[in-house]
N, CA and C atoms as an extended XYZ file, in Angstrom:
480
Properties=species:S:1:pos:R:3:atomname:S:1:resname:S:1:resid:I:1 pbc="F F F"
N         6.645       51.074       40.963 N   MET     1
C         7.601       50.376       40.840 CA  MET     1
C         7.667       49.625       39.086 C   MET     1
N         8.738       49.821       38.565 N   ASN     2
C         8.109       49.468       36.809 CA  ASN     2
C         8.763       48.164       36.999 C   ASN     2
N         7.326       47.650       36.246 N   ALA     3
C         7.663       46.163       36.135 CA  ALA     3
C         8.285       46.612       34.636 C   ALA     3
N         9.498       44.954       34.248 N   LYS     4
C         9.788       44.725       33.141 CA  LYS     4
C         8.310       43.970       32.270 C   LYS     4
N         7.739       44.208       30.898 N   PRO     5
C         7.394       42.951       30.702 CA  PRO     5
C         7.845       41.962       29.416 C   PRO     5
N         7.158       40.594       30.563 N   ASP     6
C         7.979       39.090       29.890 CA  ASP     6
C         8.425       39.343       28.559 C   ASP     6
N         9.864       38.956       27.876 N   ILE     7
C         9.994       39.063       26.538 CA  ILE     7
C         9.852       37.407       26.321 C   ILE     7
N         9.069       37.056       25.283 N   LYS     8
C         9.242       35.804       24.507 CA  LYS     8
C        10.774       35.527       24.279 C   LYS     8
N        10.882       34.228       24.649 N   LYS     9
C        12.561       33.721       23.655 CA  LYS     9
C        12.449       32.641       22.595 C   LYS     9
N        12.588       32.731       21.498 N   TYR    10
C        12.825       31.824       20.794 CA  TYR    10
C        14.208       31.338       20.993 C   TYR    10
N        14.016       30.004       20.462 N   GLU    11
C        15.073       28.976       20.596 CA  GLU    11
C        15.433       28.815       19.352 C   GLU    11
N        14.590       28.913       18.023 N   GLY    12
C        15.112       28.486       16.574 CA  GLY    12
C        14.233       29.470       15.949 C   GLY    12
N        14.596       30.144       15.089 N   ILE    13
C        14.100       30.761       14.295 CA  ILE    13
C        12.893       30.862       14.407 C   ILE    13
N        11.787       32.407       14.735 N   PRO    14
C        10.280       32.511       14.508 CA  PRO    14
C         9.210       32.420       13.263 C   PRO    14
N        10.132       30.979       12.491 N   GLY    15
C         9.670       31.141       10.733 CA  GLY    15
C         7.721       30.871       11.103 C   GLY    15
N         7.421       30.705       12.108 N   GLN    16
C         5.629       30.911       11.713 CA  GLN    16
C         5.765       32.004       11.474 C   GLN    16
N         5.407       33.104       12.730 N   VAL    17
C         5.207       35.161       12.876 CA  VAL    17
C         5.996       35.021       11.197 C   VAL    17
N         6.808       35.051       10.573 N   PHE    18
C         6.733       35.420        9.176 CA  PHE    18
C         5.564       34.452        8.064 C   PHE    18
N         5.427       33.317        8.076 N   VAL    19
C         4.408       32.801        7.824 CA  VAL    19
C         2.687       34.045        7.630 C   VAL    19
N         2.442       34.011        9.143 N   ALA    20
C         1.759       35.021        9.308 CA  ALA    20
C         1.499       35.821        8.651 C   ALA    20
N         2.352       36.882        8.932 N   ALA    21
C         2.396       38.146        8.139 CA  ALA    21
C         2.588       38.238        6.987 C   ALA    21
N         2.884       36.884        6.163 N   LEU    22
C         2.776       37.052        4.788 CA  LEU    22
C         1.348       36.749        4.152 C   LEU    22
N         0.809       36.242        5.203 N   LEU    23
C        -0.647       35.379        4.645 CA  LEU    23
C        -1.404       36.449        5.780 C   LEU    23
N        -1.052       37.265        6.493 N   GLU    24
C        -1.625       38.480        6.175 CA  GLU    24
C        -1.607       39.331        5.344 C   GLU    24
N        -0.789       40.008        5.284 N   SER    25
C        -0.357       40.540        4.140 CA  SER    25
C        -0.880       40.281        2.223 C   SER    25
N        -0.644       39.172        1.965 N   VAL    26
C        -1.427       38.663        1.220 CA  VAL    26
C        -2.741       38.825        1.007 C   VAL    26
N        -3.545       38.767        1.810 N   GLU    27
C        -4.966       38.969        1.255 CA  GLU    27
C        -5.501       40.318        2.041 C   GLU    27
N        -4.887       40.947        2.594 N   ARG    28
C        -5.221       42.625        2.672 CA  ARG    28
C        -5.235       42.811        1.109 C   ARG    28
N        -3.549       43.200        1.075 N   MET    29
C        -3.545       43.704        0.271 CA  MET    29
C        -3.759       42.861       -1.396 C   MET    29
N        -4.075       41.593       -1.854 N   SER    30
C        -4.993       41.172       -2.998 CA  SER    30
C        -6.425       40.517       -2.649 C   SER    30
N        -6.800       39.693       -1.262 N   GLY    31
C        -8.077       39.587       -1.428 CA  GLY    31
C        -7.537       37.542       -1.518 C   GLY    31
N        -6.962       37.385       -1.431 N   PHE    32
C        -5.692       35.606       -1.762 CA  PHE    32
C        -5.750       35.465       -0.778 C   PHE    32
N        -6.186       34.073       -0.473 N   VAL    33
C        -5.900       33.393        1.067 CA  VAL    33
C        -4.978       32.431        0.368 C   VAL    33
N        -3.973       32.764        1.169 N   LEU    34
C        -2.742       31.531        1.417 CA  LEU    34
C        -3.056       30.295        1.853 C   LEU    34
N        -2.275       29.300        1.740 N   ASN    35
C        -2.640       27.619        1.928 CA  ASN    35
C        -1.443       27.106        2.448 C   ASN    35
N        -0.374       26.530        3.437 N   GLU    36
C         0.574       26.811        3.732 CA  GLU    36
C         0.595       24.863        3.320 C   GLU    36
N         1.394       24.529        2.438 N   VAL    37
C         1.536       23.134        1.631 CA  VAL    37
C         2.994       22.807        2.113 C   VAL    37
N         2.845       21.088        1.854 N   ASN    38
C         4.249       20.727        1.903 CA  ASN    38
C         5.471       20.833        0.580 C   ASN    38
N         6.404       21.612        1.921 N   HIS    39
C         7.136       22.184        0.355 CA  HIS    39
C         8.639       20.736       -0.037 C   HIS    39
N         8.074       19.929       -0.456 N   ASP    40
C         8.939       19.173       -0.979 CA  ASP    40
C         9.645       19.531       -2.005 C   ASP    40
N        11.615       19.610       -2.131 N   GLN    41
C        11.965       20.268       -2.909 CA  GLN    41
C        11.876       19.251       -4.232 C   GLN    41
N        11.482       18.498       -4.159 N   ALA    42
C        11.304       17.705       -5.650 CA  ALA    42
C        10.355       18.342       -6.713 C   ALA    42
N         9.295       18.829       -5.822 N   THR    43
C         8.467       19.585       -6.670 CA  THR    43
C         8.364       20.907       -6.335 C   THR    43
N         8.850       21.372       -5.624 N   ALA    44
C         8.634       22.914       -5.839 CA  ALA    44
C         9.632       23.848       -7.199 C   ALA    44
N         8.674       25.325       -7.496 N   PRO    45
C         9.147       25.517       -8.807 CA  PRO    45
C        10.452       25.665       -8.547 C   PRO    45
N        11.369       26.393       -9.963 N   ASP    46
C        12.404       27.239       -9.811 CA  ASP    46
C        11.959       28.639      -10.106 C   ASP    46
N        12.408       29.402       -9.489 N   HIS    47
C        12.021       31.167       -9.014 CA  HIS    47
C        12.665       31.826      -10.657 C   HIS    47
N        11.921       32.715      -10.660 N   GLU    48
C        12.503       33.822      -11.537 CA  GLU    48
C        12.391       35.147      -10.723 C   GLU    48
N        11.955       35.040       -9.868 N   ILE    49
C        11.894       36.710       -8.816 CA  ILE    49
C        12.144       35.947       -7.557 C   ILE    49
N        12.916       36.715       -6.587 N   ILE    50
C        12.987       36.508       -5.493 CA  ILE    50
C        13.599       37.605       -4.460 C   ILE    50
N        12.291       38.174       -3.615 N   GLY    51
C        12.701       39.312       -3.513 CA  GLY    51
C        13.175       39.306       -1.231 C   GLY    51
N        14.018       40.060       -1.254 N   ALA    52
C        15.000       39.372        0.015 CA  ALA    52
C        15.030       40.759        0.538 C   ALA    52
N        15.477       40.628        2.545 N   MET    53
C        15.541       41.594        3.040 CA  MET    53
C        16.325       40.961        3.558 C   MET    53
N        17.632       41.548        3.958 N   VAL    54
C        18.242       41.774        5.413 CA  VAL    54
C        17.671       42.072        6.592 C   VAL    54
N        17.469       41.101        7.781 N   LEU    55
C        17.412       41.657        9.354 CA  LEU    55
C        18.333       41.959        9.936 C   LEU    55
N        19.014       43.103       10.217 N   GLN    56
C        19.967       42.909       11.493 CA  GLN    56
C        19.415       44.020       12.786 C   GLN    56
N        20.838       42.532       13.761 N   GLY    57
C        19.746       42.691       14.344 CA  GLY    57
C        21.420       41.131       15.293 C   GLY    57
N        20.874       41.029       16.183 N   GLU    58
C        21.476       40.037       17.453 CA  GLU    58
C        21.031       38.635       16.356 C   GLU    58
N        20.151       38.627       16.247 N   ASN    59
C        19.450       37.268       14.864 CA  ASN    59
C        19.771       37.721       14.166 C   ASN    59
N        20.129       37.629       13.418 N   ALA    60
C        20.449       38.035       12.140 CA  ALA    60
C        19.611       37.372       11.213 C   ALA    60
N        18.922       37.564        9.779 N   MET    61
C        18.474       36.777        8.893 CA  MET    61
C        18.230       37.445        8.296 C   MET    61
N        18.402       36.470        6.895 N   LEU    62
C        18.056       37.015        5.667 CA  LEU    62
C        16.332       36.407        5.338 C   LEU    62
N        15.989       37.312        4.775 N   LEU    63
C        14.314       37.376        4.749 CA  LEU    63
C        13.753       36.552        3.170 C   LEU    63
N        13.937       35.892        2.460 N   THR    64
C        13.391       36.128        0.715 CA  THR    64
C        12.381       35.368        0.820 C   THR    64
N        11.545       35.770       -0.128 N   LEU    65
C        10.029       35.617       -1.163 CA  LEU    65
C        10.244       34.873       -2.241 C   LEU    65
N        10.468       33.737       -2.925 N   GLY    66
C        11.037       33.308       -4.533 CA  GLY    66
C         9.664       32.634       -5.129 C   GLY    66
N         9.106       33.398       -6.385 N   THR    67
C         8.179       33.160       -6.753 CA  THR    67
C         8.319       32.510       -8.305 C   THR    67
N         7.289       32.596       -9.316 N   LYS    68
C         7.996       32.459      -10.916 CA  LYS    68
C         7.413       33.829      -11.003 C   LYS    68
N         7.513       34.372      -12.630 N   LYS    69
C         6.302       35.577      -13.145 CA  LYS    69
C         5.199       35.043      -12.875 C   LYS    69
N         4.899       34.194      -13.689 N   THR    70
C         3.465       33.193      -13.777 CA  THR    70
C         2.673       33.506      -12.288 C   THR    70
N         3.468       33.455      -11.147 N   SER    71
C         2.860       33.036      -10.171 CA  SER    71
C         2.184       34.496       -9.581 C   SER    71
N         3.627       35.440       -9.919 N   ALA    72
C         3.770       37.159       -9.195 CA  ALA    72
C         2.358       37.582       -9.802 C   ALA    72
N         1.992       37.693      -11.392 N   ALA    73
C         1.433       38.396      -12.032 CA  ALA    73
C         0.383       38.753      -11.348 C   ALA    73
N        -0.782       37.465      -11.163 N   PRO    74
C        -2.063       37.693      -10.532 CA  PRO    74
C        -1.982       38.487       -8.858 C   PRO    74
N        -1.183       37.874       -8.508 N   LEU    75
C        -0.919       38.765       -7.314 CA  LEU    75
C        -1.075       39.682       -7.173 C   LEU    75
N         0.454       40.169       -8.068 N   VAL    76
C         1.048       42.329       -8.287 CA  VAL    76
C        -0.610       43.071       -9.087 C   VAL    76
N        -1.374       42.068       -9.655 N   SER    77
C        -2.718       42.538      -10.335 CA  SER    77
C        -3.097       43.074       -9.168 C   SER    77
N        -3.459       42.483       -8.633 N   PHE    78
C        -4.458       42.950       -7.535 CA  PHE    78
C        -4.020       43.525       -6.518 C   PHE    78
N        -2.478       43.352       -6.229 N   MET    79
C        -2.094       44.529       -5.094 CA  MET    79
C        -2.350       45.335       -5.446 C   MET    79
N        -2.413       45.914       -7.326 N   THR    80
C        -1.235       47.319       -7.201 CA  THR    80
C        -3.014       47.485       -8.293 C   THR    80
N        -3.682       46.736       -8.682 N   GLY    81
C        -5.156       47.149       -9.549 CA  GLY    81
C        -4.885       47.650      -11.146 C   GLY    81
N        -3.356       46.819      -11.463 N   ILE    82
C        -2.607       47.002      -12.903 CA  ILE    82
C        -3.500       45.743      -13.274 C   ILE    82
N        -3.600       45.439      -14.968 N   GLU    83
C        -3.992       44.677      -15.459 CA  GLU    83
C        -2.782       43.335      -15.460 C   GLU    83
N        -2.979       42.236      -15.605 N   THR    84
C        -1.844       41.391      -15.145 CA  THR    84
C        -1.378       41.635      -17.228 C   THR    84
N        -1.821       41.688      -17.678 N   ALA    85
C        -1.345       41.761      -18.982 CA  ALA    85
C        -0.516       42.479      -18.671 C   ALA    85
N        -0.656       43.997      -18.864 N   ALA    86
C         0.290       45.444      -18.761 CA  ALA    86
C         1.188       45.172      -17.346 C   ALA    86
N         1.255       44.077      -17.002 N   LEU    87
C         3.206       44.238      -16.046 CA  LEU    87
C         4.208       43.949      -16.785 C   LEU    87
N         4.481       44.582      -16.664 N   ASP    88
C         6.762       44.159      -17.428 CA  ASP    88
C         6.998       43.765      -16.044 C   ASP    88
N         8.685       43.469      -16.478 N   ASP    89
C         9.246       42.911      -15.210 CA  ASP    89
C         9.595       43.395      -14.430 C   ASP    89
N         9.591       45.376      -15.054 N   ASN    90
C        10.172       45.791      -13.672 CA  ASN    90
C         8.742       46.266      -12.509 C   ASN    90
N         7.213       46.387      -12.507 N   LEU    91
C         6.319       46.229      -11.866 CA  LEU    91
C         5.918       44.878      -11.638 C   LEU    91
N         6.761       43.662      -11.724 N   LEU    92
C         6.362       42.476      -11.182 CA  LEU    92
C         7.211       42.156      -10.000 C   LEU    92
N         8.503       42.659      -10.561 N   ASN    93
C         9.891       42.561       -9.643 CA  ASN    93
C         9.782       43.778       -8.654 C   ASN    93
N         9.091       45.385       -9.053 N   ASP    94
C         8.392       45.975       -8.209 CA  ASP    94
C         7.352       45.754       -6.875 C   ASP    94
N         6.337       44.901       -7.297 N   GLY    95
C         5.292       44.523       -6.234 CA  GLY    95
C         5.942       42.826       -5.298 C   GLY    95
N         6.773       42.459       -5.890 N   ILE    96
C         7.255       40.934       -5.315 CA  ILE    96
C         8.221       42.180       -3.738 C   ILE    96
N         8.941       42.820       -4.521 N   THR    97
C         9.823       43.644       -3.656 CA  THR    97
C         9.110       44.578       -2.306 C   THR    97
N         7.404       45.188       -2.472 N   GLU    98
C         6.533       46.025       -2.085 CA  GLU    98
C         6.096       44.920       -0.546 C   GLU    98
N         6.392       43.541       -1.328 N   LEU    99
C         5.903       42.630       -0.333 CA  LEU    99
C         6.727       42.067        0.673 C   LEU    99
N         7.475       41.944       -0.124 N   ILE   100
C         8.276       41.445        0.646 CA  ILE   100
C         8.745       42.493        2.545 C   ILE   100
N         9.115       43.574        1.853 N   ASN   101
C         9.128       45.028        2.762 CA  ASN   101
C         7.583       45.098        4.040 C   ASN   101
N         6.541       44.746        3.284 N   MET   102
C         5.394       44.595        4.471 CA  MET   102
C         5.476       43.709        5.093 C   MET   102
N         5.751       42.365        4.748 N   VAL   103
C         6.265       41.232        5.426 CA  VAL   103
C         7.284       40.838        6.589 C   VAL   103
N         8.367       42.072        6.647 N   GLY   104
C         9.647       41.992        7.163 CA  GLY   104
C         8.804       42.766        8.512 C   GLY   104
N         7.798       43.823        7.931 N   GLY   105
C         7.703       45.010        8.531 CA  GLY   105
C         6.510       44.243        9.276 C   GLY   105
N         5.254       44.126        9.189 N   SER   106
C         4.639       43.099        9.629 CA  SER   106
C         5.959       42.205       11.019 C   SER   106
N         6.284       41.098       10.151 N   ALA   107
C         6.801       40.629       11.041 CA  ALA   107
C         7.743       41.500       12.778 C   ALA   107
N         8.481       42.557       12.051 N   ARG   108
C         9.295       42.964       13.443 CA  ARG   108
C         8.271       43.603       14.375 C   ARG   108
N         7.376       43.966       13.613 N   ALA   109
C         6.023       44.764       14.845 CA  ALA   109
C         5.567       43.349       15.173 C   ALA   109
N         5.523       42.192       14.826 N   ARG   110
C         4.944       41.289       15.807 CA  ARG   110
C         6.169       40.449       16.815 C   ARG   110
N         7.092       40.815       16.506 N   LEU   111
C         8.377       40.110       17.628 CA  LEU   111
C         8.973       41.101       18.293 C   LEU   111
N         8.489       42.736       18.026 N   GLU   112
C         8.397       43.441       19.203 CA  GLU   112
C         8.620       43.232       20.631 C   GLU   112
N         8.445       42.351       21.316 N   ALA   113
C         8.578       42.242       22.822 CA  ALA   113
C         9.780       40.455       22.813 C   ALA   113
N        10.354       40.144       22.013 N   THR   114
C        10.751       38.776       21.528 CA  THR   114
C        12.383       38.926       21.932 C   THR   114
N        12.952       37.820       22.107 N   ASN   115
C        14.717       38.317       21.390 CA  ASN   115
C        14.566       38.402       20.269 C   ASN   115
N        13.918       38.889       19.599 N   TYR   116
C        14.170       38.917       17.945 CA  TYR   116
C        13.858       39.939       17.731 C   TYR   116
N        14.403       40.973       18.108 N   LYS   117
C        14.671       42.569       17.496 CA  LYS   117
C        15.245       43.011       16.277 C   LYS   117
N        15.116       43.380       15.502 N   PHE   118
C        15.714       43.953       14.293 CA  PHE   118
C        15.297       45.141       13.706 C   PHE   118
N        16.398       45.565       12.808 N   ILE   119
C        16.529       46.456       11.773 CA  ILE   119
C        16.473       46.603       10.399 C   ILE   119
N        15.154       47.100        9.499 N   LEU   120
C        15.146       45.728        8.297 CA  LEU   120
C        15.865       47.165        7.286 C   LEU   120
N        16.357       46.304        6.399 N   SER   121
C        17.270       46.531        5.456 CA  SER   121
C        16.354       47.425        4.563 C   SER   121
N        16.674       47.682        3.201 N   VAL   122
C        16.261       48.368        2.117 CA  VAL   122
C        15.408       46.899        1.066 C   VAL   122
N        14.385       46.224        1.051 N   PRO   123
C        13.936       44.800        0.321 CA  PRO   123
C        14.956       45.423       -0.879 C   PRO   123
N        15.047       44.498       -1.766 N   PHE   124
C        15.481       43.937       -2.943 CA  PHE   124
C        15.229       42.910       -3.345 C   PHE   124
N        14.904       42.269       -5.111 N   THR   125
C        15.102       41.237       -5.504 CA  THR   125
C        15.883       41.109       -6.623 C   THR   125
N        15.795       40.006       -6.952 N   LEU   126
C        17.075       39.052       -7.286 CA  LEU   126
C        16.019       38.732       -8.696 C   LEU   126
N        16.859       38.299       -9.791 N   VAL   127
C        15.771       37.976      -11.202 CA  VAL   127
C        16.598       37.119      -12.006 C   VAL   127
N        15.977       36.780      -12.995 N   GLY   128
C        16.815       35.969      -13.406 CA  GLY   128
C        16.454       34.240      -14.042 C   GLY   128
N        16.675       33.321      -14.688 N   GLU   129
C        15.726       32.134      -15.023 CA  GLU   129
C        16.541       30.895      -13.781 C   GLU   129
N        15.199       30.724      -12.884 N   CYS   130
C        15.909       29.623      -12.282 CA  CYS   130
C        16.700       30.149      -11.068 C   CYS   130
N        16.200       31.635      -10.544 N   VAL   131
C        17.126       32.270       -9.028 CA  VAL   131
C        17.055       31.658       -8.734 C   VAL   131
N        18.624       31.188       -7.507 N   LYS   132
C        18.267       30.928       -6.277 CA  LYS   132
C        19.699       31.288       -6.032 C   LYS   132
N        19.864       31.152       -4.262 N   ILE   133
C        20.405       31.796       -2.941 CA  ILE   133
C        21.218       30.605       -3.010 C   ILE   133
N        22.749       30.224       -2.517 N   GLU   134
C        22.987       29.337       -2.105 CA  GLU   134
C        23.814       30.143       -1.805 C   GLU   134
N        23.314       28.750        0.137 N   VAL   135
C        24.163       29.525        1.240 CA  VAL   135
C        25.685       28.761        0.987 C   VAL   135
N        27.045       29.112        1.719 N   LYS   136
C        27.943       29.109        1.443 CA  LYS   136
C        28.353       27.336        2.781 C   LYS   136
N        28.159       27.682        3.860 N   LYS   137
C        27.776       26.789        4.639 CA  LYS   137
C        26.713       26.632        5.360 C   LYS   137
N        26.768       25.792        6.435 N   ARG   138
C        25.148       25.162        6.475 CA  ARG   138
C        24.770       26.044        7.372 C   ARG   138
N        23.429       26.388        7.850 N   THR   139
C        22.338       27.492        8.699 CA  THR   139
C        21.616       27.135        9.238 C   THR   139
N        21.233       27.528       10.414 N   ASP   140
C        19.740       27.410       10.487 CA  ASP   140
C        19.437       27.998        9.351 C   ASP   140
N        17.672       27.491        8.993 N   SER   141
C        16.583       28.453        8.450 CA  SER   141
C        15.682       27.576        8.760 C   SER   141
N        14.450       28.280        7.745 N   PHE   142
C        13.400       27.536        7.723 CA  PHE   142
C        12.666       28.179        6.306 C   PHE   142
N        11.283       27.301        6.367 N   ILE   143
C        10.968       27.120        4.925 CA  ILE   143
C         9.930       27.365        5.094 C   ILE   143
N         8.861       27.650        4.014 N   ALA   144
C         7.731       27.391        4.070 CA  ALA   144
C         7.087       27.484        2.385 C   ALA   144
N         6.033       27.140        2.129 N   ARG   145
C         5.544       26.673        0.337 CA  ARG   145
C         4.527       27.197        0.817 C   ARG   145
N         3.684       28.450        0.232 N   LEU   146
C         2.804       28.760        0.599 CA  LEU   146
C         1.853       28.832       -0.794 C   LEU   146
N         0.528       28.377       -1.227 N   VAL   147
C        -0.414       28.523       -2.438 CA  VAL   147
C        -1.501       29.085       -2.192 C   VAL   147
N        -2.397       29.522       -3.329 N   CYS   148
C        -3.317       29.780       -3.301 CA  CYS   148
C        -3.470       29.493       -5.232 C   CYS   148
N        -4.623       28.861       -5.338 N   ASP   149
C        -4.309       28.891       -7.211 CA  ASP   149
C        -3.926       28.965       -7.871 C   ASP   149
N        -3.332       29.812       -8.521 N   GLU   150
C        -1.192       30.313       -9.740 CA  GLU   150
C        -1.188       30.409       -9.008 C   GLU   150
N        -0.870       31.023       -7.692 N   ILE   151
C         0.163       31.886       -6.626 CA  ILE   151
C         0.868       30.299       -5.863 C   ILE   151
N         2.402       30.889       -5.863 N   ASP   152
C         2.730       29.507       -5.638 CA  ASP   152
C         4.250       30.611       -5.121 C   ASP   152
N         3.849       30.315       -3.646 N   LEU   153
C         5.738       31.389       -3.154 CA  LEU   153
C         6.338       30.219       -1.730 C   LEU   153
N         7.323       31.040       -2.041 N   MET   154
C         8.239       29.608       -1.072 CA  MET   154
C         9.007       30.687       -0.656 C   MET   154
N         8.745       31.333        1.632 N   LEU   155
C         9.081       31.936        1.571 CA  LEU   155
C        10.791       31.372        2.101 C   LEU   155
N        11.899       31.908        2.413 N   ARG   156
C        12.794       31.199        3.202 CA  ARG   156
C        13.361       32.327        4.572 C   ARG   156
N        13.895       32.238        5.632 N   LEU   157
C        13.818       32.646        6.342 CA  LEU   157
C        16.134       31.804        6.406 C   LEU   157
N        16.629       32.525        6.709 N   TYR   158
C        18.436       32.003        6.772 CA  TYR   158
C        18.764       32.784        8.080 C   TYR   158
N        19.195       32.168        9.108 N   LYS   159
C        19.801       32.960       10.105 CA  LYS   159
C        21.422       32.693        9.878 C   LYS   159
N        21.881       34.535        9.964 N   LEU   160
C        23.452       34.273        9.664 CA  LEU   160
C        24.477       34.777       10.790 C   LEU   160
């Protein structure tokens, strides 16, 4: 007799799964240990780089990771072994794109036995001064701010 494994059902966005994936990816790739802090919108920094990925499936979402160049530089430096001073915009953008790809892949694996099965899109970055994503209509979302020394990251999930 074949017994089906129990499927965990999430009522809302499983944001903490993505936080855990980000924490693990950053620590494994750079050695930095991030801490989740209060994400008061008034004190949140503007972003210059937003890594993003569409998570396609029944519970489709947009996964984003926003930061400033000064925050991305030490993280990408430790991830790649390239000195901070040698990192140009293309390398910073590529590093954040790679990080969002790792977070999406890790979260996908963690959510395999749940109602959140999805296919990952190609990761991409949005760049510019004070770059942000505006959502036209109200949608369910999850926001987490994670910091370590000069590294300050904002993880966001938007239900599509």
